[in-house]
N, C-alpha and C positions, 0 to 999 in steps of 0.2 A: 446390574441387578443380580444379586447372588441367588443361586438356585437353592430351594429348600432341600433337606436331606433326601427325601424320596425321589426328587428329580435328579439329584446327583447320582444316587444309586442306580436309577434307571439308565442314565447316560453311561455309566461305567459298565453296566450289564449288557448294553445294546451293542450290536454289531455296527460297523461303519455304514452299511446300507440302511439299517434301521434309523440311525441318526440322520442320515441324508434324507431318508423318506419323511421323517418327522419334520425336518426343516422345510422340505418342499411342500408338504401338506399345510404347514403353518403359513407359508407364503401364498396360499390360495390356489395352488395347482390342483387339478382334478386327480382322481386316483391313478389312472393310467399314466398321465403325464408325470406325476410325482414319482411313480415307480421307475419310469424310464430315466428321470433326472437322478434318481438315487443309484442307478446302475443295474437295475434288474433287467433281465432280457425282455425282448419284445413279446414273446409268447406268454411269459409270466405276467408281464405288465398288462397285456390284453385280457387275461383272465381275472386280474385284480382280486386275488383270493382274500377273503375276509380275514383269515388268520394272519395275513401279512399286514394288511391295512389297519385292522382293529386290534393288533397286538397291544396289550396293556402298556408296554414301555413306549411304543410308537405313539399311542394316544396321549400318554402323559407328557412326553417330550414335545409333541406338536402343540398341545394346549399351553405348555409353559412358554415355548417360543412365541406363539401368537400373543399371549398375554404380555410378554416382555416388549414386543414390538408395539402393541397398542399403548402401553404405558409410556414408552419413549415418545410416541407421537403426541400423546396427551400432554406430556411435559413440554414439548416444543410449542404446542398450541397455547398452553397456559402462559408460557414465557412471552409469546407474541402478544397475547391479550394484555399482559402486564405492561409491556412497552407501549402499546396503543393507549392504555390508560394514562401512562406518564405523559404522552403527547396531548391527550384530551384535557388533562388537568394541569398542564404546564402553566406556571406563573412566571412571567419574565422578570419580576422583582428578584427572583432567586439568583440572578446572575449579576446583581449589583451589590456593592458594599454599602455600609451605612452612610457614606459620604456621597452616594449616588454615582460612583465610578464603576464601570463595568469590570468585573473580575476577569482574570485570564481564564481561558477555556479550561485549562488543567485544574482550576480551582472550583469549577462548576460541579454540582452533584450529578449523579448518574442519570437521573430523570431529565435534567436540563441538557446534558450532553446528547441524550437520545433524541430529544425534541429538536436539537440543532440541525439545520439543513445547509449551513454554509454562510458565507458572507456576501452581501450585495456589493455593487460597484463602489459604494462609498465606505466600505469596510464595516458596515453595520451587520450584526448577526441576523440571519433569517431562520425561521422555525417552521416545522411542518404544521399544516393547518389543523388546529384542534377540533374544528367543526367536522372535518372529514374523518378524523380519528374517532370522534364521538359517534358519528353515524355508523362507521364500520363496527365499532364495539356493539352498538345496539343490534346490528344485523347478526353478528357472531353469537351474541347472547340470546337471539330470538325475540327481542323486545321491540323490534322495529320492522314494520312492513310498510312499504311505500303506499299501498292502498289505504292503510289505516292511519297514516301519519297526519297529525294535525299541524297545518302549516304555520300557525302562530306560536308553536312551542319550539323554543331554541333547544336542539339536541344536547348542546353542551350544558345548558342550565339543568335540563332534565337529568343528565348523567350525574352532575354534581349533587343535585338534590337526592338522587338515589344512593350515591356513595355516602353522603352525609347522613341520610336516614338510616342506612345500614350500620353506620358506625355508632349511632346513639344507643346506649344501653337502655333497657326497659327497667325503670326503677321498681324495686320490690319483687322482681322475678329472678330466680336463679335458674338458668337454663339447664344446669346439671341435675336439678331436683324437681323437674316438672312432672 
């Protein structure tokens, strides 16, 4: 993630200690602990002077470091959710050609390869459980709670219906001009 010009300028204008302090604060350290980690002396760290901690460059850098870390984590979580969706919606037909013969693994799509869990003792492909993946997705998205779960609803079917419903456009409505 490239820093905006004001963050780059603050970085260049900061001392090494200020940069280290901003990074330590962004990592969640307390004021005194962050100052010690940045190389300030024990006496100065114990006083935790506001002009050091709340220096505009330190605050700007710490905020940018923290935002960057959060964005990286969000990207990782979204990637895992995407892969879990692939497993939940995996269709075994995708690994066979028109003649009904299984394609070599290197010709499978990315979603099929991700859902692949190995081969059984007869050489047949095994796949991760789509029901488990669907339940985990519901939990991550906050739409599933064990105490509210209706036992006669198949989580995979509910997920597929939700995905299909979300993909259908509303006729006559332009979302950009509401």
